Structures are given as structure tokens and as C-alpha cells.
C-alpha positions in Angstrom: 42.3 -44.4 -38.4 45.7 -42.5 -38.1 45.6 -39.6 -40.5 49.3 -39.8 -41.1 49.0 -43.6 -42.1 46.0 -43.0 -44.4 47.9 -40.0 -46.0 51.0 -42.0 -46.8 49.2 -45.1 -48.0 46.7 -43.0 -50.2 48.4 -39.6 -51.2 46.3 -39.2 -54.5 43.2 -39.4 -52.3 44.4 -36.9 -50.1 45.2 -34.4 -53.0 42.0 -35.0 -54.7 40.0 -34.1 -51.4 42.1 -30.8 -51.1 41.5 -29.9 -54.5 37.8 -30.7 -54.2 37.5 -28.3 -51.0 39.3 -25.7 -52.9 36.9 -25.8 -55.7 34.1 -25.8 -53.2 35.3 -22.8 -51.5 35.0 -20.8 -55.0 31.3 -22.2 -55.0 30.8 -21.0 -51.5 32.0 -17.7 -52.2 29.5 -17.4 -55.0 26.8 -18.7 -53.0 27.3 -17.0 -49.5 25.6 -13.6 -48.6 28.1 -10.6 -48.4 27.1 -8.2 -45.6 28.6 -5.8 -43.0 27.3 -7.5 -40.1 26.0 -11.2 -39.6 21.9 -11.5 -39.0 21.6 -10.4 -35.5 18.0 -11.8 -35.2 17.1 -9.0 -32.8 13.7 -9.9 -30.9 12.6 -6.4 -31.4 9.2 -5.1 -33.0 8.3 -1.4 -33.9 4.9 -0.1 -33.9 4.6 3.3 -35.4 1.3 5.1 -34.9 0.4 8.4 -36.7 -2.3 10.9 -36.0 -1.9 14.0 -37.6 -1.7 17.3 -35.6 -2.0 15.5 -31.9 0.7 16.9 -29.8 3.0 14.8 -27.8 1.0 14.7 -24.5 -2.1 13.7 -26.4 -0.2 11.0 -28.5 0.9 9.5 -25.1 -2.4 9.7 -23.0 -4.8 8.9 -25.8 -2.9 6.3 -28.2 0.5 5.1 -26.7 -1.0 4.4 -23.2 -3.6 1.9 -24.6 -0.9 0.2 -26.8 1.6 -0.4 -23.8 -1.2 -1.7 -21.6 -2.0 -4.2 -23.9 1.4 -5.2 -25.1 2.2 -6.6 -21.5 -0.2 -9.5 -22.5 2.2 -10.5 -25.4 4.2 -13.8 -24.3 7.9 -13.3 -24.0 7.8 -9.7 -23.9 10.7 -8.0 -22.0 10.0 -4.4 -22.0 8.3 -1.6 -24.4 10.0 1.6 -25.0 7.9 4.3 -26.6 8.5 8.2 -28.1 6.0 10.5 -28.8 6.0 13.7 -30.8 3.5 15.8 -32.5 1.5 13.6 -34.8 3.2 10.3 -34.2 4.2 7.7 -31.7 6.8 5.2 -32.1 6.8 2.2 -29.8 9.6 -0.5 -29.6 8.7 -3.9 -28.2 11.8 -5.9 -26.7 11.3 -9.7 -26.6 13.5 -12.1 -24.4 16.1 -14.1 -26.5 14.8 -17.4 -28.0 11.2 -15.8 -28.4 9.3 -17.3 -31.4 9.1 -14.0 -33.4 6.6 -15.4 -35.7 4.2 -16.0 -32.9 5.1 -12.7 -31.2 4.2 -10.7 -34.4 0.9 -12.4 -34.6 0.0 -11.6 -31.1 1.2 -7.8 -31.6 -1.2 -7.2 -34.4 -3.8 -8.9 -32.3 -3.5 -6.8 -29.5 -2.9 -3.7 -31.7 -6.4 -4.4 -33.1 -7.9 -4.9 -29.6 -6.0 -1.6 -28.5 -7.5 0.5 -31.3 -11.1 0.1 -29.7 -10.2 2.5 -27.0 -8.9 5.3 -29.1 -10.5 8.4 -30.5 -12.2 8.6 -33.6 -10.2 8.9 -36.8 -7.3 6.7 -35.7 -5.8 5.1 -38.5 -4.0 1.6 -38.4 -0.4 1.7 -37.4 2.7 0.4 -39.3 3.8 -2.9 -37.4 7.3 -4.3 -38.7 10.4 -6.4 -37.4 13.6 -4.5 -37.7 17.2 -6.2 -37.6 20.5 -4.6 -37.6 21.0 -6.3 -41.0 18.1 -4.0 -42.4 20.0 -0.7 -41.8 20.4 1.7 -45.0 23.2 0.4 -47.3 22.9 3.7 -49.4 20.5 6.5 -50.5 18.6 7.1 -53.8 18.9 10.7 -54.3 16.3 12.6 -56.5 17.0 16.3 -57.4 16.0 18.9 -59.8 16.7 22.4 -60.6 13.2 23.3 -61.9 10.8 21.0 -60.1 9.3 21.5 -56.7 9.6 19.3 -53.9 6.1 18.0 -54.2 6.5 17.2 -57.8 9.8 15.4 -57.2 8.2 13.4 -54.3 5.2 12.3 -56.5 7.9 10.9 -58.9 9.7 9.2 -56.5 6.7 7.9 -54.8 4.8 6.3 -57.8 7.5 5.7 -60.4 11.0 5.1 -58.8 9.9 3.4 -55.6 7.9 0.5 -57.4 10.8 -0.2 -59.5 13.4 0.2 -56.6 11.0 -2.2 -54.5 11.0 -4.9 -57.1 14.6 -5.5 -56.7 15.8 -8.8 -55.1 16.6 -8.3 -51.4 15.5 -4.8 -51.4 13.1 -3.1 -48.6 11.8 0.4 -50.0 10.5 2.8 -47.4 8.7 5.8 -48.5 10.8 9.0 -49.9 12.2 11.6 -47.3 12.2 15.0 -47.9 8.6 15.8 -49.3 4.9 15.8 -48.0 1.9 13.6 -49.2 0.0 14.8 -52.3 -3.0 16.9 -51.0 -5.7 19.3 -52.3 -5.2 22.4 -50.4 -8.4 24.4 -50.0 -7.3 28.1 -48.5 -10.1 30.0 -47.2 -10.2 33.7 -47.3 -11.3 34.9 -44.1 -12.3 38.3 -45.4 -14.5 36.8 -48.0 -16.2 34.3 -45.3 -17.0 37.6 -43.2 -18.5 39.5 -46.3 -20.9 36.5 -46.7 -21.4 36.2 -43.0 -20.2 32.5 -43.2 -18.2 30.4 -40.7 -15.5 27.9 -41.6 -17.8 24.9 -40.2 -20.2 25.7 -43.3 -17.1 25.4 -45.5 -16.2 22.2 -44.1 -19.7 20.7 -44.2 -20.3 21.5 -47.8 -16.9 20.0 -48.8 -17.8 16.8 -46.8 -21.5 16.5 -48.4 -20.4 17.9 -51.9 -17.5 15.4 -52.6 -18.9 11.9 -51.1 -17.7 8.5 -52.1 -21.2 6.8 -52.9 -21.1 3.4 -54.5 -23.4 3.5 -57.4 -24.3 -0.3 -58.1 -26.3 -1.4 -61.0 -29.6 -0.6 -62.5 -31.8 -3.2 -64.4 -32.9 -2.1 -67.9 -34.6 -4.6 -69.8 -31.8 -7.6 -70.3 -28.9 -5.5 -69.1 -27.4 -4.5 -65.8 -24.9 -1.6 -66.7 -23.2 0.3 -63.9 -24.7 3.6 -63.0 -22.3 6.4 -62.8 -22.3 8.8 -60.1 -21.4 12.3 -59.8 -21.0 12.6 -56.2 -17.3 12.6 -56.5 -15.2 15.2 -58.3 -13.0 14.1 -61.0 -10.9 17.2 -61.5 -9.6 19.2 -58.5 -11.0 22.5 -60.0 -14.5 20.8 -59.8 -14.5 21.3 -56.2 -15.0 24.9 -56.8 -18.5 24.4 -57.9 -19.6 22.8 -54.6 -22.4 25.2 -53.2 -21.8 26.2 -49.7 -25.2 28.1 -49.3 -28.4 27.8 -51.2 -31.7 29.5 -50.8 -33.4 32.8 -51.8 -30.0 34.8 -51.9 -27.4 34.0 -54.5 -25.8 30.7 -54.4 -22.2 30.7 -52.8 -19.9 28.4 -54.1 -16.6 27.4 -52.9 -14.8 29.1 -55.3 -15.9 32.5 -54.2 -14.5 32.2 -50.6 -11.5 30.0 -51.3 -8.7 29.1 -53.7 -8.0 25.3 -54.4 -4.6 24.0 -55.6 -3.3 20.7 -56.2 -0.2 20.9 -53.9 1.3 18.9 -51.1 0.5 18.7 -47.3 1.9 21.3 -45.0 5.6 20.3 -44.7 7.2 19.2 -41.3 10.6 18.6 -42.6 13.1 19.1 -45.7 15.7 16.9 -47.1 19.0 18.6 -48.0 21.4 17.1 -50.4 24.6 19.5 -50.6 22.7 22.1 -49.0 19.7 21.9 -51.5 16.4 20.6 -51.0 15.7 17.3 -52.7 14.0 14.0 -52.1 15.9 10.7 -51.2 14.9 7.0 -50.7 17.0 4.7 -48.1 18.1 1.9 -49.9 17.4 -0.7 -47.1 18.0 -4.6 -47.4 16.2 -7.4 -46.1 18.2 -8.9 -43.2 19.0 -12.2 -45.1 20.1 -10.4 -48.2 23.6 -9.5 -49.2 24.8 -6.0 -49.1 27.0 -6.3 -52.2 24.3 -8.0 -54.1 21.6 -5.2 -53.2 24.0 -2.4 -54.1 25.1 -4.2 -57.2 21.3 -4.6 -58.4 20.4 -0.8 -57.5 23.4 0.4 -59.4 22.3 -1.7 -62.5 18.8 -0.3 -62.2 19.7 3.2 -61.9 19.3 3.8 -65.9 16.0 2.1 -65.7 14.7 4.5 -63.0 16.3 7.5 -64.8 14.4 6.5 -68.0 10.8 6.9 -66.4 11.6 10.4 -64.8 11.4 13.7 -66.6 14.6 14.9 -67.9 14.9 17.6 -65.5 14.8 15.2 -62.3 18.1 13.2 -61.7 18.6 10.2 -59.7 21.8 9.0 -58.3 23.3 6.3 -55.7 25.0 8.0 -52.6 26.7 6.9 -49.5 27.4 3.3 -50.6 28.2 1.2 -47.9 29.2 -1.8 -49.6 33.1 -0.7 -49.9 33.1 -1.5 -46.3 32.8 -5.2 -46.7 34.8 -5.3 -50.0 37.6 -3.4 -48.4 37.5 -6.1 -45.6 37.8 -8.9 -48.1 40.5 -7.3 -50.0 42.4 -6.7 -46.5 41.9 -10.3 -45.7 43.2 -11.4 -49.1 46.3 -9.0 -48.5 46.9 -10.3 -45.1 46.8 -13.8 -46.2 49.2 -13.2 -49.0 51.6 -11.1 -46.7 51.4 -13.7 -44.1 52.3 -16.4 -46.6 55.2 -14.5 -47.9 56.6 -13.7 -44.4 56.2 -17.2 -43.3 57.9 -18.5 -46.5 60.9 -16.1 -45.8 61.2 -17.4 -42.3 61.4 -20.8 -43.1 63.6 -20.1 -46.3 66.0 -18.1 -43.7 66.0 -21.1 -41.2 65.7 -24.2 -43.2 67.3 -23.2 -46.6 65.1 -25.2 -48.5 62.6 -23.8 -51.0 60.6 -27.1 -51.1 59.8 -26.6 -47.4 58.5 -23.0 -48.1 56.3 -24.3 -50.8 54.7 -26.9 -48.4 54.1 -24.3 -45.9 52.8 -21.7 -47.8 50.3 -23.7 -49.7 48.8 -24.9 -46.3 47.5 -21.2 -45.6 45.0 -20.9 -48.3 43.8 -24.4 -48.4 43.1 -24.2 -44.5 41.1 -20.8 -45.4 39.2 -22.6 -48.0 38.3 -25.4 -45.8 37.2 -22.7 -43.5 35.0 -21.1 -45.8 33.3 -24.4 -47.1 32.4 -25.1 -43.4 31.1 -21.6 -43.0 28.9 -21.9 -46.2 27.7 -25.4 -44.7 26.7 -24.0 -41.2 24.7 -21.1 -42.9 26.9 -18.4 -42.1 27.6 -15.1 -44.2 30.7 -13.5 -45.3 30.9 -10.6 -43.0 33.2 -8.2 -40.9 33.2 -10.8 -38.0 33.7 -13.9 -39.9 36.5 -12.1 -42.1 37.8 -10.9 -38.8 38.1 -14.5 -37.5 39.8 -15.6 -40.7 42.3 -12.8 -40.6 43.0 -13.8 -36.9 43.4 -17.2 -38.0 45.9 -16.5 -40.4 48.6 -15.7 -38.0 47.8 -19.0 -36.0 47.3 -21.6 -38.7 50.9 -21.4 -40.1 52.3 -22.5 -36.8 50.9 -26.1 -37.5 52.7 -26.6 -40.8 55.7 -24.8 -39.7 56.2 -26.9 -36.7 55.8 -30.0 -38.4 58.0 -29.2 -41.4 60.8 -28.0 -38.9 60.6 -31.4 -37.1 60.5 -33.3 -40.4 63.8 -31.8 -41.3 65.2 -32.6 -37.9 64.3 -36.2 -38.7 65.9 -36.1 -42.1 69.4 -35.7 -40.5 69.3 -39.2 -39.4 66.5 -40.8 -41.5 67.6 -43.4 -44.3 64.4 -42.3 -46.5 62.2 -39.5 -46.7 59.0 -40.9 -46.3 60.4 -42.3 -42.7 61.4 -39.1 -41.7 58.2 -37.4 -42.8 56.1 -40.1 -40.8 58.2 -40.0 -37.7 58.2 -36.1 -37.9 54.6 -36.1 -38.0 54.0 -38.8 -35.3 56.2 -36.4 -32.8 54.3 -33.5 -33.3 50.7 -34.7 -33.7 49.8 -34.6 -29.9 51.7 -31.1 -29.3 49.9 -29.6 -32.4 46.4 -30.8 -31.6 46.7 -29.5 -27.8 47.8 -26.2 -29.1 44.8 -26.2 -31.4 42.5 -27.2 -28.8 43.9 -24.5 -26.2 43.1 -22.0 -28.9 39.6 -23.2 -29.5 38.7 -23.1 -25.9 39.5 -19.4 -26.0 36.4 -19.0 -28.1 33.9 -21.5 -26.6 32.3 -18.8 -24.1 30.9 -17.0 -27.3 28.4 -19.8 -27.5 27.1 -19.2 -24.0 26.5 -15.6 -24.9 22.7 -14.3 -25.6 21.3 -11.7 -27.9 23.1 -9.4 -30.2 26.6 -10.3 -28.6 25.9 -14.1 -29.4 25.1 -13.1 -32.9 28.3 -11.0 -33.3 30.9 -13.4 -31.9 29.7 -16.8 -32.7 30.6 -16.3 -36.4 33.8 -14.9 -35.4 34.4 -18.1 -33.4 33.3 -20.4 -36.1 35.8 -18.7 -38.4 38.7 -19.3 -36.3 37.7 -22.8 -35.3 37.1 -23.9 -38.8 40.4 -22.5 -40.0 42.3 -24.0 -37.1 40.8 -27.7 -37.6 41.5 -27.3 -41.5 45.1 -26.4 -40.7 45.6 -29.3 -38.3 44.0 -31.8 -40.7 46.0 -30.3 -43.5 49.2 -30.5 -41.5 48.5 -34.3 -40.8 47.8 -35.1 -44.2 48.5 -32.9 -47.1 51.9 -31.6 -45.6 53.1 -35.2 -45.2 52.1 -36.2 -48.6 53.8 -33.1 -50.4 56.8 -33.4 -47.9 57.4 -37.0 -48.9 57.2 -35.9 -52.5 59.3 -32.8 -52.5 61.6 -33.0 -49.8 65.3 -34.7 -50.2 67.5 -36.1 -47.8 70.2 -33.8 -46.5 73.5 -33.3 -48.2 76.6 -35.5 -46.8 78.2 -34.4 -43.6 80.9 -31.7 -43.7 84.6 -32.1 -42.6 83.7 -31.4 -38.9 81.0 -34.1 -39.0 78.4 -31.6 -38.6 75.4 -31.1 -41.2 75.8 -27.8 -43.3 72.8 -26.4 -41.4 75.1 -26.6 -38.1 75.6 -22.8 -38.4 72.6 -22.3 -36.3 74.0 -24.7 -33.7 75.7 -22.1 -31.6 72.7 -19.9 -31.5 70.7 -23.2 -30.5 72.9 -23.8 -27.6 72.9 -20.3 -26.5 69.2 -20.4 -26.4 69.1 -23.8 -24.8 71.3 -22.4 -21.9 69.2 -19.2 -21.4 66.2 -21.4 -21.3 67.8 -23.5 -18.7 68.7 -20.9 -16.8 65.2 -19.2 -16.7 63.6 -22.7 -15.6 65.9 -22.9 -12.5 65.1 -19.4 -11.8 61.3 -20.0 -12.3 60.2 -18.9 -8.4 61.5 -15.5 -9.3 60.7 -15.2 -13.1 57.1 -16.2 -12.7 56.2 -13.6 -9.6 58.2 -11.0 -11.4 56.1 -11.4 -14.7 52.8 -11.4 -12.8 53.9 -8.2 -11.2 54.8 -6.5 -14.3 51.5 -7.4 -16.0 49.5 -6.4 -13.1 51.4 -2.8 -13.1 50.9 -2.6 -17.1 47.1 -3.5 -16.7 46.8 -0.9 -13.6 48.8 2.0 -15.5 47.3 1.7 -19.0 43.9 -0.3 -18.6 42.1 2.8 -17.3 43.2 4.9 -20.0 41.9 2.6 -22.9 38.2 3.7 -24.2 35.6 0.8 -24.3 33.9 0.4 -27.8 32.0 -2.3 -29.7 34.1 -1.8 -32.6 37.2 -0.1 -33.3 37.3 3.6 -34.8 37.8 3.4 -38.4 38.3 6.5 -40.6 36.4 6.0 -43.6 36.0 9.9 -44.2 32.3 10.1 -43.2 30.7 11.5 -40.2 27.3 12.2 -38.6 26.2 15.4 -36.9 22.9 15.9 -35.0 21.8 19.7 -34.5 19.0 20.9 -32.1 18.0 24.5 -32.1 15.8 25.6 -29.4 12.7 23.8 -28.9 9.9 25.1 -31.1 12.2 26.6 -33.7 10.4 26.8 -37.3 11.7 24.6 -39.8 12.6 27.3 -42.1 15.1 28.9 -39.3 16.3 25.3 -38.5 17.1 24.9 -42.1 19.2 28.1 -42.2 21.2 27.0 -39.0 21.7 23.5 -41.1 23.0 25.5 -44.0 25.5 27.6 -41.6 26.8 24.4 -40.1 27.5 23.1 -43.6 29.3 26.2 -44.4 31.4 25.9 -41.1 32.2 22.2 -42.0 33.5 23.3 -45.5 35.7 26.1 -44.1 37.1 23.6 -41.5 38.0 20.9 -44.1 39.0 23.2 -46.9 38.0 24.3 -50.3 36.4 21.1 -52.1 36.8 18.9 -49.0 33.5 17.9 -48.8 32.2 15.0 -51.5 28.7 14.8 -50.3 26.5 16.1 -47.6 22.9 14.7 -46.8 20.6 15.7 -44.0 17.0 15.8 -42.9 15.7 19.0 -41.1 12.6 18.6 -39.0 10.4 15.6 -38.3 8.9 12.9 -40.3 5.3 13.7 -41.7 2.8 11.7 -40.1 1.8 10.4 -43.3 4.9 8.3 -43.6 5.4 7.2 -39.9 7.5 4.1 -40.8 10.5 6.2 -41.8 10.7 7.0 -38.2 12.3 3.6 -37.6 15.2 4.5 -39.8 15.6 8.2 -38.9 14.2 9.7 -35.6 13.8 13.5 -35.1 11.9 14.9 -32.2 10.6 18.1 -33.7 11.0 20.9 -36.2 14.1 22.1 -34.1 16.2 19.0 -35.1 18.6 18.3 -38.0 20.5 15.1 -39.0 23.3 15.8 -41.3 25.6 13.1 -42.8 29.0 14.3 -44.6 31.3 12.4 -46.8 34.7 13.8 -47.4 36.7 13.6 -50.4 39.9 11.1 -50.6 42.9 12.7 -49.2 41.0 14.9 -46.7 43.5 16.9 -45.0 42.9 15.6 -41.2 41.6 12.5 -39.8 37.7 12.5 -39.2 38.2 12.3 -35.5 40.3 15.3 -35.4 37.9 17.4 -37.6 34.9 16.4 -35.3 36.7 17.8 -32.5 37.4 20.9 -34.1 33.9 21.4 -35.3 32.4 21.0 -31.9 34.5 24.0 -30.8 33.8 26.0 -34.0 30.2 25.3 -34.1 29.8 26.0 -30.3 31.3 29.2 -30.8 29.4 30.4 -33.9 26.2 29.3 -33.3 25.5 29.7 -29.2 22.2 28.2 -28.0 22.5 25.5 -30.6 23.3 21.9 -29.4 25.6 19.8 -31.6 
């Protein structure tokens, strides 16, 4: 059916349909997830294998080597990357695009089980997880205290805050960063051992036999079968001191005679720094399908409950919020749409001198965007930087459909006997050119559907956003615009004394443009080669100087700094280097210029290997610092980074930044 004929015969149906789409778009905005990037669905699986104390060469030869050998049996595997440090190995399994990742995960778990049969005694099960770019941290839960030790803060974070945090919808909760696992530490005095003529092996044997997990079972006593309590496992840490090491004719030697026992933490391998002070933080990671804005909102709403379960001297806060990146993008789209509508309306008003035409053209923009949002919702897309970028790109194009048609309708009104006839004829004259222009624009985005991997996941949502907006604009210009034009537009005023319409004041300009266009067409054999030559010269002169980035640089007042001291540097010395770097940053940005600094010194404890997926450091000599500057910082971040490279290298030679 001809859309213009249908619209002119049933105008109320068209208006109701447009209103329905607009209302549906409000529902779509509420139901769609809001995220930074679309779900990339990367075909990647991580395997994190801990083994406390083992050096990198042993990790590779005794553990990683067996895993890599068996992983090559997995169907769809592309390649395996592995990194080994003391106490931990991290393996990254890449699969071919289109691989069934549920089956790949099942096969990975099966071959991990098979590989462990070849590994040394004491090897614990690894952590196996999928990872997507949508699972990156969207903020940090920071816990700090002026009085509590890091071990005490870690204990509170792990057993009180993390369970509450993990129960929030859409949240994935890795273990805390900054502390070590709670451990009963037995410190043996060498001098006392020598005085009793003992070896450390005797102490180890006594601990093993004197604190044994032994199931007690039941005892049959008459008509009852009570559980028999056993005292083979100590209930209090202090009871370890009563374990005998040496029995016999000589006086019995107990563990308390040669060692001190303390309820403490494991030997630290790294520290978390918040504003230069040791603290503990939990990454706020979301599931790939969850909304960034919704997750951040639920975390902020849950902060009072988390604070309530903590001691009064431990403070919890939410830092490095990533949701403003999305909210600013949404606000920018609204601003750009409004600005585009205003400027388009001004141009229409300037040339056509008719406020009714301005209203028709301007209304086409929000309704076209509303139709695109509904289509994106139906196709399972999310509101992210790529779809928002596509809609923003379409704003500058979709106004053409209504503008071209409304101008042609005005032209037909000069000779028409009625407004509906002029509207119908004006629409029919532009229907094919508008359709052709839309198809040419859509053809530019078709190659994105032939991409693979992350590139496809990034650019297909952008292409869909542009395509849906353009199709919606074309349908509106073929139905909604004619209906409004027939209702609102008027026939032009009677002819003036010179026999021309009053809008003929532009006739001289139109004539001059026509003459110049005719001259260009006659000299096309000169104009086209000249144009191609100038374009090639520009590409040759400027193209090589342009940088290449996946995304454009955006100054959000934050940057990350990685520091590497000489290999083998103690974490205490590395911490001093990190504090010196923070001091240099403070001097560079000026007093009070740093809003927040958050960093990690050293490597991840082998008891929490899953954390290495989110943050990797190769040893005690490495630091990762994230710095947020206050609003109105005195220089662009790129300029500050360039200055810091020179300043830090000069102040701390031998350290890599």
C-alpha cells in the first residue's frame, strides 16, 4: 500500500500509531539495560591456578605445562596464553568466534580435572571463569580505618560486607584486595629449638598429629545413639600451645615452650593504598548482562546497610564510579537532539518563513529517535556508548527526510488549489529520492554485519541504531509529516504586484546558484579530477599524522599509572616508591588537585587467584595506581601525563613508569 495514500485517508490512525511508538519508547528506556559497552560475548575462559610459594619456573613446568597440553584437546580452541608468577599461574583460553561457550566451559572443566592427575601433591583446584568486557569493574568499595589492622579490615570485608554485596542484583563479587587470608601463625624461636636439641620437622610433625580432623561418629548406648565429641581438633588458637612435641622420661616439651602462636594473617604479598594509606577494597564488578547504572544505584543504596554491620571505626565508601560515563552520554544525546531540532527549525524558519513548517520538521526528530529506541529494545540491544553514538550520528541525517519533503510541499503550494493536493504531490515527488538517500546511508553500515569477534559486537549496535533511526525517519516523513502538513499548512498569500510570490526575494539567490551549478556541470571533466587530486593530497599530507585508537580520547579527569621497580624489590620499598610517585603527582597537579588515589602494591596473594583476572602484577616490585583529579584541574590529563613521564623519570631513575 502507498504510505502517503494510507496516511491521507486515515490520519488519525497514523497519529495514534506515532503516539503509541512514543509511549513504547518510554517503556523501552525503563526496561533496557544501560551500560558502557555492548555485550561483546568474548569467547574467552580464564583458569587461575594457585600454589603458594612455588617459583615461576616451577609453576610453568609442574602445573601450566600440563594444563596447556590438555587444553589443546578442547573443541573450538584457538590458542592459549599463560602467565606465571610466584605462587600463581593465569591461563587465558581463546576460542574461535561462534564457539558454543557452554560446551567449551564443560570441556575445560573436564580437562582441568584430567590435568591435575599429573601435578604435584598439594595442588588445589583452580578457579575457572568466563570473562567479558562487560564484566569490568564499575567502581570500588573502599574500607579503611584509623585504628584497625589490615587483617581485621580484611576479615570484616570478606565475611560481612562481601556477602551483602554479592546478594545485590547483577553484581559479581571477587574477594577483597589489600589483605591476606586469616592465618594462625606459629613463630618458632631457633634459639629455643637448639636448647632442646630439636629440629623444625619435629614441630611440624607435632602440629600435624596434635591437631587432626577426625570424624567422631556415633556411639550406641542403650536406646540412644549420640554423636561422640572428639578433642583431636583445637577449638581456641591458644590451645595449640598445649600440643606436646616430645614425650618421654625427660620433661615434656610443649609447642608453647619453643614458639609463639598468634591469630593473624598470612605473609603479605601486596598492599592496597587509598590516598596513600593502607586499606582494603572490593571491585564492584557486574555481570555481562546487567546494567551499569542499575548496579551502581543498588550498590549506593546498599551502602548504609553495609556500614551498619561494620564496627564504628571502619568506614566503607563507593569510589571511582563509572556510571557517569553513560549518563553523560545520554545527556549529550538529549542535548544534541534538542540542539539539532532548534537549529533545523531556525533554518526552516529562515528560508520558508513559516512557523508551521518548523513545527512539522522539529517533531520528526524525537519521534524518529523514539522509534529507533523501540526497535533496539525489540532486537535485544542495550543503551550503551555505541547505540547512543549511532543515534547521535543519525540526528544530523534524519532531519533531511522531513526538511526535503516540507520544502517541496511549499513549492507545490504555490500552484496548488488545495493543501492536501500539494502535500500528496510533494510527497510523491520526493519519495524515491528520499528512499534512495536512506538506502545509500544504510549501505555504508552493512559491512559491520560481516565482521567477527569484538569488532562485530561493537559496531553492529551502532549500525542498527543508525538504521532504525533512518527507517523511522523515512516512515514518518511518508506518513506523519504529510498528515501534519495537511492539518497545519496554509495556501500562500496572493501574488504581489510584480506577479511573484512574496517568497520570491530568494529568487535571485536561487538563480545565481543555478548558474554556478550549470557551469560546474559543463566543466565536470576538470572539476572531478581536480577534486580527486586535492582529496588525495589531503590524505597523503594529513593521514599519516593521525593516531590510531579504538575509541577517541576523553578527558574525564582520571588516569592510571603502572610502576615497576627493579626486579625483586621488597614490597615495603615498592610502597615507598608508590608514595613518592603520589607526592610527585600532587606537586604536578597542584595543592588539592587530587580527588582520590587508589592503588595496589605487589602481587595478588595465592589464596585469592581469581583477583588476578581483574588486576595483574608480576611481582612485589610492581604497582598499579589510579588517580582521579578534582573538577576544574588546571591542565588536560594528557598534558599532565606527559609532564609526569618526565618528572618521575628524573626523580626516580631506575624505576619504570
